[in-house]
PAMIDO-22606 format. One record per residue (C-alpha): residue number from 1; x, y, z negated; residue in three letters. Coordinates in steps of 0.05 Angstrom, whole numbers, plus 32768, in hexadecimal, padded with zeros to 4 digits. Layout:
REM residues N
> pos; X; Y; Z; code
> NUM; X; Y; Z; ALA
...
END
This chain:
REM residues 374
> pos; X; Y; Z; code
> 1; 8209; 807C; 807E; UNK
> 2; 81E3; 806A; 803F; UNK
> 3; 8224; 8064; 8016; UNK
> 4; 823A; 80A8; 8030; UNK
> 5; 81F8; 80C7; 801C; UNK
> 6; 81FA; 80A8; 7FD7; UNK
> 7; 8241; 80BE; 7FCA; UNK
> 8; 8232; 8105; 7FE3; UNK
> 9; 81F3; 8111; 7FBB; UNK
> 10; 81ED; 8131; 7F76; UNK
> 11; 81BD; 80FC; 7F5C; UNK
> 12; 818F; 80C5; 7F74; UNK
> 13; 8146; 80B4; 7F69; UNK
> 14; 813A; 8069; 7F6A; UNK
> 15; 80F2; 8053; 7F78; UNK
> 16; 80E9; 8010; 7F56; UNK
> 17; 80B9; 7FDB; 7F70; UNK
> 18; 80BF; 7F8F; 7F73; UNK
> 19; 80DC; 7F93; 7FBA; UNK
> 20; 810E; 7FCA; 7FA6; UNK
> 21; 8122; 7FA4; 7F67; UNK
> 22; 8130; 7F65; 7F90; UNK
> 23; 8157; 7F8B; 7FC7; UNK
> 24; 81A2; 7F81; 7FC9; UNK
> 25; 81A7; 7FC2; 7FF1; UNK
> 26; 8186; 7FEA; 7FB9; UNK
> 27; 81B4; 7FC7; 7F86; UNK
> 28; 81F1; 7FDB; 7FAF; UNK
> 29; 81D9; 8024; 7FB4; UNK
> 30; 81CC; 8027; 7F69; UNK
> 31; 8211; 800A; 7F5B; UNK
> 32; 8233; 803F; 7F87; UNK
> 33; 820C; 8076; 7F64; UNK
> 34; 821E; 805C; 7F1E; UNK
> 35; 8268; 8053; 7F30; UNK
> 36; 826A; 809B; 7F4B; UNK
> 37; 8248; 80B6; 7F0C; UNK
> 38; 820A; 80CE; 7F30; UNK
> 39; 81CB; 80DE; 7F09; UNK
> 40; 8197; 80A8; 7F15; UNK
> 41; 814C; 80B4; 7F0D; UNK
> 42; 8128; 8070; 7F10; UNK
> 43; 80DD; 8075; 7F1D; UNK
> 44; 80B3; 8037; 7F15; UNK
> 45; 8078; 8034; 7F46; UNK
> 46; 8066; 7FEB; 7F3C; UNK
> 47; 8075; 7FBA; 7F03; UNK
> 48; 80B5; 7F93; 7F10; UNK
> 49; 80F3; 7F78; 7EEF; UNK
> 50; 8128; 7FAF; 7EEE; UNK
> 51; 816B; 7FA3; 7F10; UNK
> 52; 819F; 7F8E; 7EDE; UNK
> 53; 81C7; 7FCF; 7EE2; UNK
> 54; 8188; 7FF8; 7ED3; UNK
> 55; 816B; 7FD1; 7E98; UNK
> 56; 8187; 8002; 7E64; UNK
> 57; 8175; 8041; 7E8B; UNK
> 58; 8139; 806C; 7E7B; UNK
> 59; 8108; 806C; 7EB4; UNK
> 60; 80C7; 8090; 7EC6; UNK
> 61; 808A; 8063; 7ECA; UNK
> 62; 8061; 8080; 7F04; UNK
> 63; 802D; 804B; 7EF7; UNK
> 64; 801E; 8070; 7EB6; UNK
> 65; 8037; 80B8; 7EC0; UNK
> 66; 8035; 80CB; 7F09; UNK
> 67; 8038; 8115; 7EFA; UNK
> 68; 807A; 810F; 7ED6; UNK
> 69; 8097; 80E6; 7F0F; UNK
> 70; 8083; 811D; 7F40; UNK
> 71; 80A1; 8152; 7F12; UNK
> 72; 80E4; 812E; 7F0F; UNK
> 73; 80E6; 8124; 7F5A; UNK
> 74; 80D7; 816E; 7F66; UNK
> 75; 810E; 817F; 7F34; UNK
> 76; 813F; 8154; 7F5A; UNK
> 77; 8129; 8172; 7F9D; UNK
> 78; 8132; 81B9; 7F82; UNK
> 79; 817A; 81AA; 7F6F; UNK
> 80; 8189; 818C; 7FB4; UNK
> 81; 8169; 81C8; 7FD7; UNK
> 82; 8191; 81F9; 7FAC; UNK
> 83; 81D2; 81D5; 7FBD; UNK
> 84; 81C0; 81CE; 8006; UNK
> 85; 81C7; 8182; 7FFD; UNK
> 86; 81A4; 8169; 803C; UNK
> 87; 81AD; 811F; 802C; UNK
> 88; 8191; 812B; 7FE6; UNK
> 89; 8154; 814F; 8002; UNK
> 90; 8149; 8117; 8034; UNK
> 91; 814A; 80E6; 7FFA; UNK
> 92; 811A; 810E; 7FCE; UNK
> 93; 80E4; 811C; 8003; UNK
> 94; 80D0; 80D3; 800E; UNK
> 95; 80CD; 80C5; 7FC4; UNK
> 96; 809B; 80FF; 7FBE; UNK
> 97; 8078; 80E1; 7FFB; UNK
> 98; 8071; 809E; 7FD8; UNK
> 99; 8055; 80BF; 7F99; UNK
> 100; 8023; 80E7; 7FC4; UNK
> 101; 800F; 80A7; 7FE7; UNK
> 102; 8002; 8086; 7FA4; UNK
> 103; 7FD4; 80C0; 7F93; UNK
> 104; 7FAF; 80B7; 7FD5; UNK
> 105; 7FC8; 80FA; 7FF0; UNK
> 106; 7FDA; 80E1; 8036; UNK
> 107; 7FE3; 8127; 8053; UNK
> 108; 8018; 813A; 8020; UNK
> 109; 8039; 80F5; 8026; UNK
> 110; 803F; 80FE; 8072; UNK
> 111; 805C; 8144; 8069; UNK
> 112; 8091; 812B; 803A; UNK
> 113; 80A3; 80EF; 8066; UNK
> 114; 80AB; 811D; 80A3; UNK
> 115; 80D6; 814E; 807B; UNK
> 116; 8105; 8114; 806A; UNK
> 117; 8104; 80F8; 80B0; UNK
> 118; 8115; 813B; 80D0; UNK
> 119; 8154; 8140; 80A4; UNK
> 120; 8169; 80F8; 80AF; UNK
> 121; 8161; 80FE; 80FB; UNK
> 122; 8189; 813F; 80FB; UNK
> 123; 81C0; 811D; 80D1; UNK
> 124; 81BE; 80DE; 80FB; UNK
> 125; 81B0; 80B6; 80BC; UNK
> 126; 8195; 8076; 80DB; UNK
> 127; 818C; 8054; 8097; UNK
> 128; 815F; 808D; 8081; UNK
> 129; 8138; 8090; 80C2; UNK
> 130; 8122; 8047; 80C1; UNK
> 131; 80F9; 804B; 8080; UNK
> 132; 80DF; 808F; 8096; UNK
> 133; 80C1; 8071; 80D5; UNK
> 134; 80A5; 8037; 80AD; UNK
> 135; 8084; 8064; 8079; UNK
> 136; 8064; 808E; 80B0; UNK
> 137; 804B; 804D; 80CF; UNK
> 138; 802B; 8039; 808E; UNK
> 139; 8007; 807C; 808A; UNK
> 140; 7FEE; 8077; 80D2; UNK
> 141; 7FD6; 8030; 80C4; UNK
> 142; 7FAF; 8046; 8087; UNK
> 143; 7F8E; 807C; 80B0; UNK
> 144; 7F7A; 8049; 80E5; UNK
> 145; 7FA9; 8064; 811B; UNK
> 146; 7FC6; 8020; 812F; UNK
> 147; 7FE8; 803A; 816E; UNK
> 148; 8011; 806D; 8147; UNK
> 149; 801E; 803A; 8110; UNK
> 150; 803B; 8009; 8143; UNK
> 151; 8066; 803F; 8162; UNK
> 152; 8084; 8050; 811F; UNK
> 153; 8090; 8007; 810A; UNK
> 154; 80B3; 7FFA; 814C; UNK
> 155; 80DF; 8037; 8141; UNK
> 156; 80F1; 801D; 80FC; UNK
> 157; 80FD; 7FD6; 8117; UNK
> 158; 812B; 7FEF; 814E; UNK
> 159; 8156; 8016; 811B; UNK
> 160; 8158; 7FDC; 80EA; UNK
> 161; 816D; 7FAB; 8122; UNK
> 162; 81A4; 7FDB; 8136; UNK
> 163; 81BC; 7FE0; 80EE; UNK
> 164; 81B4; 7F95; 80E1; UNK
> 165; 8185; 7FA5; 80A7; UNK
> 166; 8163; 7F62; 809E; UNK
> 167; 8135; 7F77; 8066; UNK
> 168; 811D; 7FB4; 808E; UNK
> 169; 8112; 7F88; 80CC; UNK
> 170; 80E7; 7F59; 80A2; UNK
> 171; 80BC; 7F93; 8089; UNK
> 172; 80B1; 7FAD; 80CF; UNK
> 173; 80A0; 7F68; 80EB; UNK
> 174; 806E; 7F5D; 80B3; UNK
> 175; 804A; 7F9E; 80C1; UNK
> 176; 804A; 7F92; 810D; UNK
> 177; 802A; 7F4F; 80FD; UNK
> 178; 7FF3; 7F72; 80D6; UNK
> 179; 7FE6; 7FA1; 8111; UNK
> 180; 7FE3; 7F66; 8141; UNK
> 181; 7FB1; 7F43; 8113; UNK
> 182; 7F86; 7F82; 8113; UNK
> 183; 7F86; 7F81; 815F; UNK
> 184; 7F70; 7F38; 815E; UNK
> 185; 7FB2; 7F1E; 817A; UNK
> 186; 7FBC; 7EE5; 814A; UNK
> 187; 7FF6; 7EC6; 8170; UNK
> 188; 801E; 7F06; 816F; UNK
> 189; 800C; 7F10; 8125; UNK
> 190; 8024; 7ECB; 8114; UNK
> 191; 8065; 7ED5; 813B; UNK
> 192; 8074; 7F16; 8116; UNK
> 193; 8061; 7EF9; 80D1; UNK
> 194; 808E; 7EBD; 80DC; UNK
> 195; 80C7; 7EEB; 80F4; UNK
> 196; 80C0; 7F12; 80B3; UNK
> 197; 80BA; 7ED5; 8087; UNK
> 198; 80F6; 7EB2; 80A7; UNK
> 199; 8122; 7EEF; 8096; UNK
> 200; 810A; 7EF6; 804E; UNK
> 201; 8111; 7EAB; 8041; UNK
> 202; 8158; 7EAD; 805D; UNK
> 203; 8168; 7EE8; 8030; UNK
> 204; 8148; 7EC6; 7FF4; UNK
> 205; 811E; 7F05; 7FED; UNK
> 206; 80E5; 7EEF; 7FC1; UNK
> 207; 80C4; 7F34; 7FC2; UNK
> 208; 80C3; 7F31; 800E; UNK
> 209; 80AC; 7EE8; 8012; UNK
> 210; 806D; 7EF7; 7FE9; UNK
> 211; 804E; 7F27; 801C; UNK
> 212; 8063; 7EF7; 8054; UNK
> 213; 803C; 7EBE; 8035; UNK
> 214; 8002; 7EEE; 8028; UNK
> 215; 8000; 7F05; 8071; UNK
> 216; 8000; 7EBD; 808A; UNK
> 217; 7FC7; 7EB0; 805A; UNK
> 218; 7F9F; 7EE9; 8078; UNK
> 219; 7FAC; 7ECE; 80BE; UNK
> 220; 7F95; 7E88; 80AA; UNK
> 221; 7F57; 7EA6; 808A; UNK
> 222; 7F47; 7ECB; 80CB; UNK
> 223; 7F4E; 7E89; 80F0; UNK
> 224; 7F1E; 7E67; 80C0; UNK
> 225; 7F52; 7E3A; 80A0; UNK
> 226; 7F40; 7E49; 8058; UNK
> 227; 7F6A; 7E11; 803A; UNK
> 228; 7FA9; 7E2B; 805B; UNK
> 229; 7F97; 7E72; 8048; UNK
> 230; 7F8F; 7E5F; 7FFF; UNK
> 231; 7FD2; 7E3A; 8000; UNK
> 232; 7FF5; 7E78; 801B; UNK
> 233; 7FD3; 7EA8; 7FEA; UNK
> 234; 7FE6; 7E7C; 7FB0; UNK
> 235; 802E; 7E7A; 7FC8; UNK
> 236; 802E; 7EC5; 7FCA; UNK
> 237; 800C; 7ECB; 7F86; UNK
> 238; 803D; 7E9C; 7F64; UNK
> 239; 8078; 7EC8; 7F7B; UNK
> 240; 8056; 7F09; 7F69; UNK
> 241; 8044; 7EF0; 7F23; UNK
> 242; 808C; 7ED8; 7F19; UNK
> 243; 80A7; 7F1C; 7F30; UNK
> 244; 8073; 7F43; 7F09; UNK
> 245; 805D; 7F65; 7F4A; UNK
> 246; 801A; 7F81; 7F34; UNK
> 247; 8008; 7F9E; 7F78; UNK
> 248; 8017; 7F5C; 7F9A; UNK
> 249; 7FEE; 7F35; 7F67; UNK
> 250; 7FB3; 7F64; 7F73; UNK
> 251; 7FB7; 7F56; 7FBD; UNK
> 252; 7FB8; 7F0B; 7FB2; UNK
> 253; 7F7E; 7F0D; 7F81; UNK
> 254; 7F54; 7F35; 7FB3; UNK
> 255; 7F61; 7F05; 7FEC; UNK
> 256; 7F52; 7EC8; 7FC0; UNK
> 257; 7F10; 7EEC; 7FB1; UNK
> 258; 7F03; 7EF3; 7FFC; UNK
> 259; 7F0F; 7EA8; 8004; UNK
> 260; 7EE0; 7E97; 7FCB; UNK
> 261; 7EAB; 7EC5; 7FEA; UNK
> 262; 7EB4; 7EA3; 802E; UNK
> 263; 7EA9; 7E60; 800C; UNK
> 264; 7E6B; 7E79; 7FE9; UNK
> 265; 7E89; 7E76; 7FA3; UNK
> 266; 7E71; 7EBD; 7F91; UNK
> 267; 7E81; 7EB9; 7F46; UNK
> 268; 7EC9; 7EA6; 7F54; UNK
> 269; 7ECC; 7EDD; 7F89; UNK
> 270; 7EB5; 7F11; 7F56; UNK
> 271; 7EE8; 7EF8; 7F23; UNK
> 272; 7F21; 7F00; 7F55; UNK
> 273; 7F0A; 7F44; 7F6D; UNK
> 274; 7F07; 7F5E; 7F25; UNK
> 275; 7F4C; 7F42; 7F17; UNK
> 276; 7F66; 7F68; 7F53; UNK
> 277; 7F40; 7FA7; 7F42; UNK
> 278; 7F59; 7FAA; 7EFA; UNK
> 279; 7FA1; 7FAE; 7F14; UNK
> 280; 7F92; 7FE0; 7F4B; UNK
> 281; 7F6E; 800F; 7F1B; UNK
> 282; 7FA9; 800A; 7EEB; UNK
> 283; 7FDA; 8019; 7F23; UNK
> 284; 7FAE; 8051; 7F3F; UNK
> 285; 7FAD; 802F; 7F83; UNK
> 286; 7F76; 8058; 7FA3; UNK
> 287; 7F6F; 8033; 7FE5; UNK
> 288; 7F72; 7FF0; 7FC1; UNK
> 289; 7F3D; 8007; 7F8F; UNK
> 290; 7F0F; 801C; 7FC8; UNK
> 291; 7F17; 7FD8; 7FE9; UNK
> 292; 7F06; 7FB5; 7FA8; UNK
> 293; 7EC9; 7FE0; 7F9A; UNK
> 294; 7EB0; 7FD6; 7FE1; UNK
> 295; 7EB8; 7F8B; 7FDE; UNK
> 296; 7E95; 7F87; 7F9B; UNK
> 297; 7E5B; 7FAE; 7FBA; UNK
> 298; 7E56; 7F7A; 7FF2; UNK
> 299; 7E5B; 7F41; 7FC0; UNK
> 300; 7E24; 7F5D; 7F93; UNK
> 301; 7DF6; 7F60; 7FCF; UNK
> 302; 7E06; 7F18; 7FE1; UNK
> 303; 7DF9; 7F01; 7F9A; UNK
> 304; 7DB5; 7F23; 7F9A; UNK
> 305; 7DC7; 7F4F; 7F5F; UNK
> 306; 7DA7; 7F92; 7F51; UNK
> 307; 7DAE; 7FBC; 7F91; UNK
> 308; 7DBD; 7FFA; 7F68; UNK
> 309; 7DFD; 7FD8; 7F50; UNK
> 310; 7E12; 7FC9; 7F98; UNK
> 311; 7E04; 8012; 7FAA; UNK
> 312; 7E2F; 8029; 7F6F; UNK
> 313; 7E6B; 8000; 7F87; UNK
> 314; 7E65; 801B; 7FCE; UNK
> 315; 7E5F; 8062; 7FB6; UNK
> 316; 7E9F; 805B; 7F8E; UNK
> 317; 7EC3; 803F; 7FCB; UNK
> 318; 7EA6; 8076; 7FF8; UNK
> 319; 7EBD; 80AD; 7FC9; UNK
> 320; 7F05; 8095; 7FCE; UNK
> 321; 7F05; 8085; 8019; UNK
> 322; 7EE6; 80C7; 802D; UNK
> 323; 7F1B; 80EB; 8004; UNK
> 324; 7F52; 80C3; 8026; UNK
> 325; 7F33; 80CD; 806A; UNK
> 326; 7F39; 8084; 807F; UNK
> 327; 7F0C; 8061; 80B2; UNK
> 328; 7EF4; 802E; 807F; UNK
> 329; 7EC1; 8063; 806A; UNK
> 330; 7E94; 8044; 809F; UNK
> 331; 7E92; 8002; 8079; UNK
> 332; 7E72; 8021; 803C; UNK
> 333; 7E44; 804F; 8062; UNK
> 334; 7E2B; 8012; 808A; UNK
> 335; 7E1C; 7FEB; 804A; UNK
> 336; 7DFB; 8027; 802A; UNK
> 337; 7DD0; 8030; 8068; UNK
> 338; 7DB9; 7FE8; 8060; UNK
> 339; 7DA7; 7FF5; 8017; UNK
> 340; 7D80; 8033; 802B; UNK
> 341; 7D59; 800B; 805E; UNK
> 342; 7D4C; 7FD7; 8028; UNK
> 343; 7D35; 8008; 7FF2; UNK
> 344; 7D17; 803F; 801B; UNK
> 345; 7D35; 8085; 8020; UNK
> 346; 7D17; 80A3; 7FE1; UNK
> 347; 7D28; 8069; 7FB2; UNK
> 348; 7D6E; 8065; 7FD0; UNK
> 349; 7D78; 80B0; 7FC7; UNK
> 350; 7D61; 80AC; 7F7F; UNK
> 351; 7D92; 8074; 7F71; UNK
> 352; 7DCC; 8098; 7F93; UNK
> 353; 7DBC; 80D9; 7F6F; UNK
> 354; 7DBE; 80B6; 7F2C; UNK
> 355; 7E03; 809D; 7F3C; UNK
> 356; 7E21; 80D7; 7F65; UNK
> 357; 7DF4; 8112; 7F57; UNK
> 358; 7DC2; 8134; 7F86; UNK
> 359; 7DF9; 8152; 7FB2; UNK
> 360; 7E1D; 810F; 7FB6; UNK
> 361; 7DDC; 80EC; 7FCA; UNK
> 362; 7DCF; 8120; 7FFF; UNK
> 363; 7E15; 8117; 801B; UNK
> 364; 7E0D; 80CC; 801E; UNK
> 365; 7DCA; 80D2; 8042; UNK
> 366; 7DEB; 8102; 8074; UNK
> 367; 7E23; 80D0; 8081; UNK
> 368; 7DF0; 8098; 808C; UNK
> 369; 7DC6; 80C4; 80BB; UNK
> 370; 7E04; 80D8; 80E2; UNK
> 371; 7E1B; 8090; 80EA; UNK
> 372; 7DD5; 807C; 8101; UNK
> 373; 7DD7; 80B4; 8136; UNK
> 374; 7E1B; 809E; 8152; UNK
END
């Protein structure tokens, strides 16, 4: 089905990330497109080593120029729509969804994913449906709707199992493990993580093994086994550094910071958080930036630093999370409420107004009051 779609399209957008660059399936699809003389538009969304057949091609760096990447995707979509190329449209919509996701526009991302999925379901394109279900699961997970996320991941897993798509099965199992861990079911989480890791190790998929080790590290950390957690995070970090996977490195640095904080080594924790944050800001990873800002706010409180600095970190996290509409908003509102109780309402309001303006300070106070009333 994928080969038919590639051969029948006018051109192909290739989203490049470490996992895509390491994928034999992506390499095969690119080879078919090149052999058939299709126009290729490579778009880099995370630093990685380019596939051999693409090293001499010009590509758009969405980590630097996201607007240009969107413009080229829209241009490709317009051509497909004009030609009535349904497969081409189905291929363009999820690329636009990914770019919207990177910008933190979850509503637009969902709309694009659903547009693609509707076409793929109508065409019976199983290979296109599986990543569509997975992407919708990721969105639902980010929004805190874990029931919907699980439903979508299981849809994706069922299709991938039917197709024998091992890499897709590994991704679905990994995400199902994360959901199980959120529910507190550590045995199910471990089972899913090991399922995923077993597949990626058998495939020799380094880009897939790195998140597998990372997930097992998070599980060990939840269980209080900090030594095993550190071992797994360092395994993941070593692969990500070798692959040049900036997003993966940022995740490893952040979790190593969490470990250092759990051990009471607050200076090391700050160093790791800042390493992670520098990458996330460079990549424009909004949800990751919010997580880093929030954790630094907590850390500054633990270190007994100036409370105004802790407030500043939480306000930065809150601004992003409120825009994304994610449930983690409550984390920052809770910490800001504690700081208001510590400083008193007037002093807190003055500090917040200096950072966010009078209207921003009023909005934060309203959030805190609302949470206190719930």
